[in-house]
C-alpha positions, 0 to 999 in steps of 0.5 A: 686497921681498927682492931688489932687482932692476928688471924689466931689471937686477940692481943692484950688489953691495952695494945688494941689501939696501936694501929699502923701509922704514916710518917710524920717525922719531920725534923725528927728523923735527921735532926732529932726531935725538936720542939713539941709539934714536929710536922716535917722531915728535915735533910742531912745529906751530903751533896759534897765530896769534900767536907768537914762533918760535925758527925766526925767531931761527935764520934771521934773516929780514927783511922781513915776517917778525918777528924775535924774540930768544931772551930773548922766546921764553923770557919768553913761555913763561914768561908761559904761552904754549903755543906758545913752551913747546913751542918752549923744549921743542924748544930743549932737545933740539936744543941750539940753546939753552944746552944739551942739557936733556931734563929741562927739555924735559920740563918745558916740554912738560908745561906746555903739554901740561896746557893742551891743546896737542896738539903738546906733548902729542905731544912729551911722549908721545915723551919718556916713550916713550923715556925722555928726561928721566924713566923710560920710561912707556908709561901716560903716553905713551899718555894723553897721545897719546890726548889729542892723538888726541881733538883729531884730531890727525894726528901723534898717530894716527901715533905710536899707529899705531907702537906698535901696529905694534910692540907697544910698551906695547900688545898688537901689532896690525897691523890697528889700526896700519893703522887709526891710521895711515889716520887721520893719513894722512887728516888729512894727516900725511906720515909716517902717509901713508909708513907706510900706503903701506908697509902696503899695500906689505908686505901688513901689516895688510890684503891687499897692494895696490900701487895703494893703496901708490903712492897713499899713497906719492906723497901723502906724497912730494909733501908733502916726506917723504924716506922716501916719496920713497925709497920711491916712487923704489924702485917706479920703479926696479923697475917695481912697481906702476908703469911702470919709470922710471929718470929718475923713480926718479932724481929722486925718489932725488935729492929724498930724498938731499937731505933726508939720507935714507941709503938714497936717498943709496946707490941714488942712488950706484948710479944714478950709478955704472951711468949709470941715469937720469942720465950715469954719474959715479963721483965723484959716486956714491962721494960720495953713498954716502960721505956715506951711509956717514959717517952710519952706514948701511954698506949701500953699503959693497960698491958704494962699494969697487967704485967706489973701485977705479976712482978716483984718490986725488985723486978719492977725496979730493974725493968725501970733501969732497963728502960732508962738504958733503953731510952738513953741508947735511942737518944744517943743513936738519934743524935749520932744519925742525925749529923752523920754525913 
């Protein structure tokens, strides 16, 4: 993982630093990126059969889907409906409602969590860990994560695994982290599956086992996890744990890049620039790497500069517009996913 080399060809300058990663996507995977220091994964799952979802309001779906208005969601939350209380907490953090209000989100999560609703218990723990709407409090966070874990709630296992892996609020213990990631992975949580794959990939908490790494990356990738898609694509690109296959790597990088995964966007740009797994296309390569850079990931800067020297001013302008659209599409998809029931 320290050198980014395939069986056949070294990657272009600027991509060597892009190694496979563990998932640290906290409020990020379900609430959208909030704040500058995301730490854990919050949850938006539905454990009620009868609910009115903000996601339905946002999408304005027709046909058989019930359309709810925001006032109805708030009214149901105020009446004590736990799903809607969790939704209101997420709205306060996503700024799709009246405004960004961490303190308000905390109160909504508390109301739902105190009634035993596991998604809110996880979200409340995330708030305490990050100090959003309250002072940081690992003791309270651990209490709520264990409350949700006692209900065999997969996302709670994932977050507990992260705390043990990082030594945040607990003694650092990779073996215990792996145990929690396995519990979450076996319960179907894609982020836990990704991290379990990474633990075997890197030999953290267990002996390195690429067969197990590929197995769990694939499960998470099939469940739509962008980081797992990126990590599995990396294995195909390098021929590590699997038969080297540019076409498969390209397909998986595409899937992850479409969700905004910046490492995948840079590596997809590399594949377009080198003509690996696809026809060589410098404009498209520059578009993807620029999208990653404007999203804050500078790891492809050297490759981007190399491609830029071979493009006209008009092509560069077009690529930058393409990058803007790619980021707008990814942001819209993330916000929609965050509130889906």
